[in-house]
Wavefront OBJ file of the C-alpha trace (Angstrom):
o trace
v -67.834 -70.594 24.949
v -65.313 -71.961 27.416
v -62.636 -69.635 28.707
v -59.012 -70.687 28.788
v -57.031 -70.279 31.996
v -55.250 -67.121 30.820
v -58.582 -65.567 29.840
v -60.040 -66.374 33.267
v -56.979 -64.811 34.904
v -57.473 -61.655 32.822
v -61.147 -61.345 33.797
v -60.294 -61.895 37.477
v -57.513 -59.301 37.335
v -59.774 -56.700 35.760
v -62.563 -57.419 38.256
v -60.111 -56.929 41.101
v -59.007 -53.590 39.621
v -62.663 -52.510 39.594
v -63.269 -53.720 43.143
v -60.102 -51.962 44.300
v -61.365 -48.723 42.777
v -64.707 -49.066 44.562
v -63.091 -49.945 47.886
v -60.616 -47.057 47.687
v -63.695 -44.855 47.499
v -65.343 -46.685 50.441
v -67.992 -48.254 48.232
v -69.066 -51.881 48.560
v -70.719 -53.416 45.486
v -72.511 -56.103 47.558
v -73.796 -58.099 44.567
v -70.708 -59.380 42.763
v -71.490 -62.447 40.680
v -70.882 -63.636 37.141
v -74.132 -62.055 35.906
v -72.776 -58.648 36.973
v -69.583 -58.895 34.940
v -69.726 -57.956 31.288
v -67.217 -58.009 28.446
v -67.139 -55.369 25.741
v -66.635 -56.353 22.113
v -62.977 -55.368 22.435
v -62.442 -57.455 25.582
v -62.739 -54.870 28.341
v -64.180 -56.190 31.608
v -66.948 -54.109 33.172
v -68.665 -54.478 36.532
v -72.375 -53.656 36.303
v -75.511 -53.402 38.457
v -74.613 -50.934 41.157
v -78.117 -50.912 42.618
v -77.010 -52.482 45.919
v -73.815 -50.469 46.337
v -73.305 -48.887 49.708
v -71.141 -46.037 50.964
v -69.084 -47.549 53.782
v -67.374 -44.304 54.808
v -69.701 -44.096 57.826
v -68.699 -47.575 58.987
v -70.074 -51.079 58.710
v -73.660 -51.759 57.655
v -76.264 -54.282 58.786
v -78.385 -55.078 55.720
v -79.165 -58.364 54.049
v -79.068 -57.585 50.329
v -77.804 -59.315 47.230
v -78.500 -62.512 45.365
v -79.307 -65.460 47.647
v -76.556 -67.785 46.415
v -73.900 -65.071 46.751
v -74.777 -63.438 50.080
v -71.841 -63.625 52.519
v -72.439 -65.303 55.903
v -72.265 -62.075 57.907
v -75.200 -60.672 55.926
v -77.248 -63.842 56.414
v -76.565 -63.617 60.158
v -77.469 -59.879 59.998
v -74.103 -58.938 61.435
v -72.233 -55.724 60.616
v -70.331 -55.958 57.348
v -67.803 -53.833 55.543
v -65.939 -53.866 52.256
v -64.876 -57.486 52.746
v -68.351 -58.656 51.650
v -67.215 -58.132 48.063
v -64.498 -60.744 48.530
v -66.947 -63.468 49.612
l 1 2 3 4 5 6 7 8 9 10 11 12 13 14 15 16 17 18 19 20 21 22 23 24 25 26 27 28 29 30 31 32 33 34 35 36 37 38 39 40 41 42 43 44 45 46 47 48 49 50 51 52 53 54 55 56 57 58 59 60 61 62 63 64 65 66 67 68 69 70 71 72 73 74 75 76 77 78 79 80 81 82 83 84 85 86 87 88
């Protein structure tokens, strides 16, 4: 199935709502990718696979985790990272 532009915009919007919720609670998902986004039969967008989530309330972390093709540069360089890694 190929998504139309308005469908892609909807999925992106809903993903951003989910990411905003996580970030407001100082949680970084750290493994956002298409395989971790699911659609329900009625069209709801769900983020899944929270196994690499991290509580960032204590400050930035220095861990290299995630899927190789989606790891942000600061993780590869083993530099401190915060919530912004979910935007990469």
